[in-house]
N, C-alpha and C positions, 0 to 999 in steps of 0.2 A: 504494500500500500504506500501511497505517497503521504507526505505530511498532512495535506488537506483532508484526505480520506481518514487518516488517523484521528485528526481533530473532530471530524464529523461523527465518527463512530464513538469516540469518547463522550461527545456532547449528547448523543442519542442515549448512551448508557446512563449519563447523569440525569437526563430527563426522566428516565424510567426509575432509577434508584432514588433520586432526591425529590423530584417533583411528583412522582407517582403516575406519570403518563405512560401507563402500560399499554400493550397491544389491545387489550379489552377496552380500555378508555378511548384509545384512538379509533376503534371500530365504531364508536358512537358518532364520530364526526364524518357523516356521509355527504355533507354539503361542500366538500373541498375546503373546509376551514383551515386544515393544515397547510394547504398550498397558499391560501390567502395570507396566512401568518408568515410563511416563508417569503412571499413577495414583499411584505412589509419590511422584513429584515434585510432583504436585498436592497430595497430603497434606502434603508438606514445606512447600509454599507457604502452605497454610492455617495450619499450625503457626507458621511464621515471622511471619505477620501477628498472632499472639497475643502476641508479645513474645520477648525473648531467651531466657528459660528454656525456653519451648516449642520454640523453634528448636534449642536445644542438645539437648533431649531427642530431637527428631526425628533429629538427626544421629547420636545415640548408639544409637538403636533402629532396626533395619532392618525395614521393613514386611514382614509375612508373605508378601505377594504379590510382593515384589522378586524378579525372575527369575534374577538372576546372583549371583556371589560378592560377599562383603562389600566387597572392595577396590574395586568399581565403584560402591558407594553413596556419593555425594558431593553431598548437598544443601548449599546455602549458607544464609545467614541472610536473604538478600534474596528476598522472595516473587516478585518479577518475574523474577529469574534462574531460580528453580526452575520457574516457569511457562513460561519460555522453553525450558528443557530438555524439559519435558513436551510443549510444542507441537512441537518438533523431532522428538521420538519419535513423536508422533501423525502428523506429516507423513510420516515414514519408513514407518509402518505403512500409511497410505493408499497411498503409492507401491507398497509391496510387494503389497498386495491388487490394485491395478490391473495390475501386471505378472503376477501369478499368474492373473488372469482373461484375460490376453492382450489387454488393452485398451491404448489410448494415452490419455494425459491431455489 
């Protein structure tokens, strides 16, 4: 694996272990909420790369497509960290779709 995939895998495991976002929990998000959240973190990563003012503005304004309450919107100033969160959310959505189709990875 590359450093990026290692970071994403570790973040996904953290989401499960620390946040409790288990596969069963993810299976309840059938409206592509996981992807919407990933898109929001991608936007935060882009803003973070534009400088501290843009990063601060991104943290203050919740994207319209953010699927959950404001308390869960937690982008950082580091674009790599924001992309890591986005990647873990994408991985969770891929796994959810595979389970929903009755397939095995």
